[in-house]
C-alpha positions as CSV (number, residue, x, y, z in Angstrom):
1,X,4.3,11.5,-21.1
2,X,2.0,13.8,-23.1
3,X,-0.7,13.5,-20.5
4,X,1.7,14.4,-17.7
5,X,2.9,17.4,-19.7
6,X,-0.7,18.5,-20.2
7,X,-1.4,18.2,-16.5
8,X,1.6,20.3,-15.7
9,X,0.5,22.9,-18.2
10,X,-2.9,23.1,-16.7
11,X,-1.5,23.4,-13.2
12,X,0.8,26.2,-14.4
13,X,-2.1,27.9,-16.0
14,X,-4.0,27.6,-12.8
15,X,-1.2,29.3,-10.9
16,X,-1.3,32.2,-13.3
17,X,-5.1,32.4,-13.0
18,X,-4.8,32.4,-9.2
19,X,-2.9,35.6,-9.4
20,X,-5.4,37.1,-11.9
21,X,-8.3,36.2,-9.6
22,X,-6.6,38.0,-6.7
23,X,-5.9,41.0,-8.8
24,X,-9.5,41.0,-10.1
25,X,-10.8,40.9,-6.5
26,X,-8.6,43.8,-5.5
27,X,-9.9,45.9,-8.4
28,X,-13.6,45.2,-7.7
29,X,-13.1,45.8,-4.0
30,X,-11.9,49.4,-4.3
31,X,-12.7,50.3,-0.7
32,X,-16.2,51.5,-1.3
33,X,-17.7,48.0,-1.1
34,X,-15.8,45.6,1.1
35,X,-15.2,42.1,-0.1
36,X,-17.1,39.2,1.5
37,X,-14.0,37.0,1.2
38,X,-10.3,37.8,1.1
39,X,-8.6,38.0,-2.3
40,X,-6.9,34.7,-1.6
41,X,-10.2,32.9,-1.8
42,X,-11.1,34.7,-5.0
43,X,-7.8,33.5,-6.5
44,X,-8.5,29.9,-5.4
45,X,-12.0,30.2,-6.8
46,X,-10.6,31.1,-10.3
47,X,-7.9,28.5,-10.1
48,X,-10.3,25.7,-9.2
49,X,-12.6,26.6,-12.2
50,X,-9.4,26.4,-14.3
51,X,-8.3,23.0,-13.0
52,X,-11.4,21.0,-12.1
53,X,-13.4,21.1,-15.4
54,X,-10.3,20.5,-17.6
55,X,-9.0,17.6,-15.5
56,X,-12.4,16.1,-15.4
57,X,-12.6,16.1,-19.2
58,X,-9.1,14.7,-19.4
59,X,-10.0,11.8,-17.0
60,X,-13.2,11.0,-19.0
61,X,-11.2,11.0,-22.3
62,X,-8.6,8.7,-20.8
63,X,-11.3,6.3,-19.7
64,X,-13.1,6.1,-23.0
65,X,-10.3,6.7,-25.5
66,X,-9.2,3.0,-25.7
67,X,-12.7,1.8,-26.5
68,X,-13.3,4.6,-29.1
69,X,-10.0,3.9,-30.9
70,X,-10.6,0.2,-30.8
71,X,-14.1,0.6,-32.3
72,X,-12.9,2.9,-35.1
73,X,-9.9,0.7,-36.0
74,X,-11.9,-2.5,-36.1
75,X,-14.6,-0.7,-38.2
76,X,-11.9,0.2,-40.7
77,X,-10.9,-3.4,-41.3
78,X,-12.4,-5.2,-44.3
79,X,-15.0,-7.9,-43.7
80,X,-12.6,-10.6,-44.9
81,X,-10.3,-10.0,-41.9
82,X,-13.1,-10.1,-39.3
83,X,-14.7,-13.3,-40.7
84,X,-13.6,-16.9,-41.0
85,X,-13.3,-19.1,-44.1
86,X,-17.0,-20.0,-43.9
87,X,-18.0,-16.3,-43.8
88,X,-19.0,-16.4,-40.1
89,X,-17.8,-13.6,-37.8
90,X,-14.8,-14.4,-35.7
91,X,-15.1,-14.9,-32.0
92,X,-14.4,-12.1,-29.5
93,X,-11.1,-13.7,-28.5
94,X,-9.9,-13.9,-32.1
95,X,-10.9,-10.3,-32.8
96,X,-8.9,-9.3,-29.7
97,X,-5.9,-11.1,-31.0
98,X,-6.2,-9.3,-34.3
99,X,-6.4,-5.9,-32.5
100,X,-3.3,-6.8,-30.4
101,X,-1.4,-7.7,-33.5
102,X,-2.4,-4.3,-35.0
103,X,-1.0,-2.6,-31.9
104,X,2.2,-4.6,-32.1
105,X,2.6,-3.5,-35.8
106,X,2.1,0.1,-34.7
107,X,4.7,-0.3,-32.0
108,X,7.2,-2.0,-34.3
109,X,7.2,-5.3,-32.4
110,X,6.4,-7.5,-35.4
111,X,8.0,-7.8,-38.9
112,X,6.9,-5.2,-41.4
113,X,5.8,-7.9,-43.9
114,X,2.4,-8.2,-42.1
115,X,-0.8,-8.3,-44.1
116,X,-1.6,-5.1,-45.9
117,X,-4.9,-4.7,-44.0
118,X,-3.2,-4.8,-40.7
119,X,-0.5,-2.4,-41.8
120,X,-3.2,0.1,-42.9
121,X,-5.1,-0.4,-39.6
122,X,-1.9,0.2,-37.6
123,X,-1.3,3.4,-39.5
124,X,-4.9,4.5,-39.0
125,X,-4.5,3.7,-35.2
126,X,-1.4,6.0,-35.1
127,X,-3.4,8.8,-36.8
128,X,-6.2,8.4,-34.4
129,X,-3.9,8.6,-31.4
130,X,-2.2,11.7,-32.8
131,X,-5.6,13.3,-33.5
132,X,-6.8,12.4,-30.1
133,X,-3.7,13.9,-28.4
134,X,-4.1,17.2,-30.3
135,X,-7.8,17.3,-29.7
136,X,-7.3,16.6,-26.0
137,X,-4.8,19.4,-25.6
138,X,-7.1,21.8,-27.5
139,X,-10.2,20.8,-25.5
140,X,-8.5,20.8,-22.1
141,X,-6.9,24.2,-22.7
142,X,-10.2,25.6,-24.1
143,X,-12.1,24.3,-21.1
144,X,-9.6,25.7,-18.7
145,X,-9.6,29.1,-20.3
146,X,-13.4,29.1,-20.5
147,X,-13.8,28.1,-16.9
148,X,-11.3,30.9,-15.9
149,X,-13.2,33.5,-17.9
150,X,-16.5,32.5,-16.4
151,X,-15.1,32.6,-12.8
152,X,-13.4,36.0,-13.4
153,X,-16.7,37.4,-14.7
154,X,-18.5,36.3,-11.5
155,X,-16.1,38.0,-9.1
156,X,-18.0,40.7,-7.2
157,X,-17.7,42.1,-3.7
158,X,-20.6,40.1,-2.5
159,X,-19.5,36.8,-4.0
160,X,-19.0,34.2,-1.2
161,X,-15.9,32.6,-2.7
162,X,-14.7,31.4,0.8
163,X,-17.8,29.3,1.2
164,X,-17.5,27.9,-2.3
165,X,-13.8,27.1,-2.1
166,X,-14.3,25.4,1.3
167,X,-17.1,23.3,0.0
168,X,-14.9,22.1,-2.8
169,X,-12.1,21.1,-0.4
170,X,-14.7,19.5,1.9
171,X,-16.0,17.4,-1.0
172,X,-12.5,16.5,-2.0
173,X,-11.7,15.3,1.6
174,X,-15.0,13.4,1.7
175,X,-14.1,11.7,-1.6
176,X,-10.7,10.7,-0.3
177,X,-12.1,9.2,2.9
178,X,-14.8,7.4,1.0
179,X,-12.2,6.1,-1.5
180,X,-10.2,4.7,1.5
181,X,-13.3,3.0,2.9
182,X,-14.3,1.6,-0.4
183,X,-10.8,0.3,-1.0
184,X,-10.9,-1.5,2.4
185,X,-14.3,-2.9,1.6
186,X,-13.2,-4.1,-1.8
187,X,-10.2,-5.9,-0.3
188,X,-12.4,-7.6,2.3
189,X,-15.1,-8.6,-0.2
190,X,-12.5,-10.0,-2.6
191,X,-11.0,-12.1,0.1
192,X,-14.4,-13.3,1.3
193,X,-15.8,-14.3,-2.1
194,X,-12.6,-16.0,-3.3
195,X,-12.3,-17.8,0.1
196,X,-15.9,-19.0,-0.2
197,X,-15.0,-20.6,-3.6
198,X,-12.0,-22.2,-1.9
199,X,-14.1,-23.6,0.9
200,X,-16.5,-25.1,-1.6
201,X,-13.6,-27.6,-2.4
202,X,-11.9,-27.8,1.0
203,X,-13.5,-28.2,4.4
204,X,-13.2,-25.3,6.8
205,X,-12.2,-27.5,9.7
206,X,-9.6,-29.3,7.6
207,X,-8.1,-26.0,6.6
208,X,-8.1,-24.4,10.0
209,X,-7.1,-27.4,12.1
210,X,-5.3,-29.7,9.6
211,X,-1.6,-30.5,10.2
212,X,-0.5,-31.3,6.7
213,X,0.1,-28.6,4.1
214,X,1.0,-29.8,0.5
215,X,-1.1,-28.0,-2.2
216,X,1.1,-29.5,-4.9
217,X,-0.2,-33.0,-4.2
218,X,-3.8,-31.9,-3.7
219,X,-5.7,-34.3,-6.0
220,X,-8.5,-36.8,-5.7
221,X,-11.4,-36.9,-3.2
222,X,-9.1,-36.3,-0.2
223,X,-8.1,-32.8,-1.5
224,X,-9.0,-31.3,1.9
225,X,-6.3,-33.3,3.6
226,X,-3.6,-31.4,1.8
227,X,-4.6,-27.9,2.9
228,X,-4.0,-28.0,6.7
229,X,-2.8,-24.5,7.5
230,X,-1.7,-25.0,11.1
231,X,2.0,-25.4,10.2
232,X,1.9,-22.1,8.3
233,X,0.4,-20.2,11.2
234,X,2.7,-21.9,13.6
235,X,5.7,-20.8,11.6
236,X,4.4,-17.3,11.2
237,X,3.9,-16.8,14.9
238,X,7.2,-18.5,15.7
239,X,9.2,-16.1,13.5
240,X,7.2,-13.1,14.5
241,X,7.6,-14.0,18.2
242,X,11.4,-14.3,17.9
243,X,11.4,-10.9,16.1
244,X,9.4,-9.2,18.8
245,X,11.6,-10.8,21.5
246,X,14.5,-9.1,19.8
247,X,12.9,-5.8,18.8
248,X,10.8,-4.9,21.8
249,X,13.5,-4.8,24.5
250,X,16.1,-3.2,22.2
251,X,13.6,-0.7,20.8
252,X,12.0,0.2,24.1
253,X,15.3,0.6,26.0
254,X,16.7,2.7,23.1
255,X,13.7,4.9,23.3
256,X,14.0,5.3,27.1
257,X,17.7,6.2,26.9
258,X,17.3,8.7,24.0
259,X,14.3,10.4,25.6
260,X,15.4,10.4,29.3
261,X,19.2,10.1,29.5
262,X,20.9,10.9,26.2
263,X,22.5,14.3,25.5
264,X,20.5,16.3,22.9
265,X,23.5,16.1,20.5
266,X,23.8,12.4,20.8
267,X,20.0,12.0,20.3
268,X,20.2,14.2,17.2
269,X,22.6,11.8,15.7
270,X,21.5,8.4,17.1
271,X,17.8,8.6,16.3
272,X,18.2,9.2,12.6
273,X,20.8,6.5,12.3
274,X,18.5,4.1,14.1
275,X,15.6,5.0,11.8
276,X,17.8,4.2,8.8
277,X,17.2,0.5,9.6
278,X,13.6,0.9,8.5
279,X,14.6,2.2,5.1
280,X,16.9,-0.7,4.2
281,X,15.2,-3.0,1.6
282,X,14.0,-6.3,3.0
283,X,15.9,-8.2,0.3
284,X,19.1,-6.8,1.8
285,X,18.1,-8.1,5.2
286,X,17.4,-11.4,3.5
287,X,20.8,-11.6,2.0
288,X,22.4,-10.7,5.3
289,X,20.4,-13.4,7.1
290,X,21.2,-16.1,4.5
291,X,24.8,-15.3,4.1
292,X,25.9,-14.1,7.6
293,X,23.4,-14.9,10.4
294,X,22.3,-18.4,9.4
295,X,25.8,-19.8,8.9
296,X,26.9,-18.1,12.2
297,X,24.1,-19.8,14.1
298,X,24.8,-23.1,12.4
299,X,28.5,-22.9,13.4
300,X,27.6,-21.9,17.0
301,X,25.2,-24.7,17.2
302,X,27.8,-27.2,16.0
303,X,30.2,-26.0,18.7
304,X,27.4,-26.4,21.4
305,X,26.3,-29.8,20.0
306,X,23.0,-28.5,18.6
307,X,21.5,-29.4,15.3
308,X,20.8,-26.0,13.6
309,X,19.5,-26.1,10.1
310,X,21.1,-23.9,7.5
311,X,17.7,-22.3,7.1
312,X,16.1,-21.7,10.5
313,X,13.4,-19.7,12.1
314,X,15.9,-18.3,14.5
315,X,18.0,-16.6,11.8
316,X,15.0,-15.1,10.1
317,X,13.5,-14.0,13.4
318,X,16.6,-12.3,14.7
319,X,17.2,-10.4,11.4
320,X,13.5,-9.5,11.2
321,X,13.7,-8.2,14.8
322,X,16.6,-5.9,13.9
323,X,14.5,-4.7,10.9
324,X,11.5,-3.7,13.1
325,X,13.5,-2.1,15.9
326,X,12.9,1.4,14.5
327,X,9.1,0.9,14.6
328,X,9.3,0.3,18.3
329,X,12.0,2.8,19.2
330,X,10.9,5.7,17.2
331,X,7.2,5.6,18.2
332,X,8.1,4.8,21.8
333,X,10.5,7.7,21.9
334,X,7.9,10.1,20.5
335,X,5.2,9.1,23.1
336,X,7.6,9.0,26.0
337,X,8.8,12.5,25.1
338,X,5.2,13.6,24.9
339,X,4.5,12.6,28.5
340,X,3.8,15.9,30.5
341,X,6.8,17.2,32.3
342,X,4.6,17.9,35.3
343,X,4.3,14.1,35.9
344,X,8.0,13.7,36.1
345,X,8.5,16.7,38.3
346,X,5.7,15.6,40.7
347,X,7.3,12.1,41.0
348,X,10.8,13.5,41.6
349,X,9.3,16.0,44.1
350,X,7.9,13.2,46.1
351,X,11.3,11.6,46.5
352,X,11.3,9.0,43.7
353,X,14.5,8.4,41.8
354,X,14.8,8.9,38.0
355,X,14.6,5.2,37.3
356,X,11.5,4.8,39.6
357,X,9.9,7.8,37.8
358,X,10.5,6.1,34.5
359,X,9.2,2.7,35.6
360,X,6.1,3.9,37.6
361,X,5.1,7.1,36.0
362,X,6.5,7.7,32.5
363,X,6.1,4.2,31.0
364,X,2.5,3.7,32.3
365,X,1.5,7.1,31.0
366,X,3.1,6.3,27.6
367,X,1.9,2.7,27.5
368,X,-0.9,3.3,24.9
369,X,1.6,4.7,22.4
370,X,4.1,2.0,23.2
371,X,1.4,-0.7,22.6
372,X,0.7,1.0,19.3
373,X,4.4,0.8,18.3
374,X,4.6,-2.8,19.3
375,X,1.5,-3.6,17.4
376,X,2.8,-1.9,14.3
377,X,6.1,-3.9,14.6
378,X,4.1,-7.1,15.1
379,X,2.1,-6.4,11.9
380,X,5.3,-5.7,10.0
381,X,6.8,-8.9,11.2
382,X,3.8,-11.0,10.3
383,X,3.6,-9.6,6.8
384,X,7.3,-10.0,6.0
385,X,8.1,-12.3,3.1
386,X,11.7,-11.9,1.6
387,X,13.6,-12.5,4.8
388,X,11.6,-15.7,5.5
389,X,12.1,-17.0,1.9
390,X,15.9,-16.5,2.0
391,X,16.6,-17.3,5.7
392,X,13.8,-19.7,7.0
393,X,13.0,-21.7,3.9
394,X,9.7,-22.7,2.4
395,X,9.1,-26.0,4.2
396,X,5.7,-26.2,5.9
397,X,6.8,-27.9,9.1
398,X,4.8,-28.0,12.4
399,X,7.4,-27.4,15.0
400,X,8.3,-25.1,17.9
401,X,12.0,-25.6,17.5
402,X,13.6,-22.3,16.3
403,X,16.6,-24.2,14.9
404,X,14.5,-25.9,12.1
405,X,13.4,-24.5,8.8
406,X,9.8,-23.3,8.7
407,X,7.6,-21.1,6.5
408,X,5.0,-18.4,6.9
409,X,1.6,-17.5,5.6
410,X,2.8,-14.7,3.3
411,X,5.5,-16.9,1.8
412,X,2.9,-19.5,0.9
413,X,0.6,-16.9,-0.6
414,X,3.3,-15.8,-2.9
415,X,4.2,-19.4,-3.8
416,X,0.6,-20.3,-4.6
417,X,0.1,-17.4,-6.9
418,X,3.3,-17.8,-8.8
419,X,3.4,-20.1,-11.8
420,X,1.0,-21.1,-14.6
421,X,-2.1,-22.7,-13.1
422,X,-5.8,-22.3,-13.2
423,X,-7.0,-19.4,-11.2
424,X,-10.1,-21.2,-9.9
425,X,-8.2,-24.3,-8.7
426,X,-8.1,-25.0,-5.0
427,X,-4.3,-24.5,-5.0
428,X,-4.7,-20.9,-6.2
429,X,-7.8,-20.1,-4.2
430,X,-6.0,-21.2,-1.0
431,X,-4.0,-18.0,-1.1
432,X,-7.2,-16.0,-0.6
433,X,-8.2,-18.2,2.3
434,X,-4.8,-17.7,3.9
435,X,-5.1,-13.9,3.4
436,X,-8.6,-13.9,5.0
437,X,-7.5,-15.8,8.1
438,X,-4.4,-13.5,8.4
439,X,-6.7,-10.5,8.1
440,X,-8.9,-11.8,10.9
441,X,-5.9,-12.5,13.1
442,X,-4.6,-8.9,12.5
443,X,-8.0,-7.6,13.3
444,X,-8.1,-9.5,16.6
445,X,-4.6,-8.1,17.5
446,X,-6.0,-4.6,16.9
447,X,-9.0,-5.2,19.1
448,X,-6.8,-6.5,21.9
449,X,-4.4,-3.5,21.6
450,X,-7.3,-1.1,21.7
451,X,-8.6,-2.8,24.9
452,X,-5.2,-2.4,26.5
453,X,-4.9,1.2,25.4
454,X,-8.3,2.1,26.8
455,X,-7.7,0.3,30.0
456,X,-4.5,2.2,30.8
457,X,-5.7,5.5,29.3
458,X,-8.5,5.7,31.9
459,X,-6.0,5.6,34.7
460,X,-3.9,8.4,33.4
461,X,-6.3,10.9,31.7
């Protein structure tokens, strides 16, 4: 909380210094010597020198403060606490336990009758934190005021503040883009390295083409036989396929109606209401599927003489399809509305009806955006977990029957990583292998979608 307040104070100070920088620029540019940059850039220049150095110091302090405090607290302990009965130093794990206990004493999480040395160390830790907070406030404010004073002293009519400010924003944008790239690279590398550790225990062919999935019974020399992922991918594509069968026609027809036929007042009400479906938590959809849709399908199946499980891929797929309707309808509506009106008028002028214009002109012209919306909906369906857990079950069954219980890749990833087991066991590492294969499948979907987009875009550019 103190750090957040300090950041707010620095930002408020920067706003004040922004006005001071503008006023300073107006004073030095009295009309005899025109300013190279507008006063706005001079104000931003001063504000940046107020914010960047102080926040950089705050970030460095937050990074190194725990290590500094830990070293000082452990150094204050007597040798008898940090050594064993034989006089030998304690292990790093034991020292960490002692430091954790000191923190618990400081936070009041343990009885007050702890050893005196730990009580003194906890009090010393509190004093260090208090001193660090006060010192951080003083240093950050001093750096902010010093940077502001230096920037104000440099303001002259010939100072190129526009170039300097734009270079700072350019560096910030470059840093953000680089961070996004590095994050993606880190995700991919973590999946690859952990998957390689998994494939050191399990054969790649057994994993990709095996028909039996039972990590809980994976023991002995035949451990590879228990990690056949085909049932998981079959269940994933079965549920996602049902969801797309529900979402794509409903979403696309809704988008066509709202963009081409609906009255503006109806569209202004209907589109926000339709988009509300995307904001409902998935656990609510899961409850709805488990308590309403699944029993409904089961009772209908009994009336028709069909054997429908109480947890079925059909129930999960239908509810998931309702959930992803806004992804298709909203994006399709936007791209259909963006089709040039000249295409519609030209088609109507040649004698085509409104429906023929929509089928043969508007939809083909908007197809790249529609494909993007369907791809986003497919990715959302493939990555869904809660609805599948609550409505489709967790049974890894290889079947194409939508009336039976199945599971998906994401559900199994969660199942494998929950519980108390060794992180380097094949059971846990299988989650990374599943994530890697799912990542590759999503990448293939993106490549196919880009191919479709480019093919049709060449015809309508």
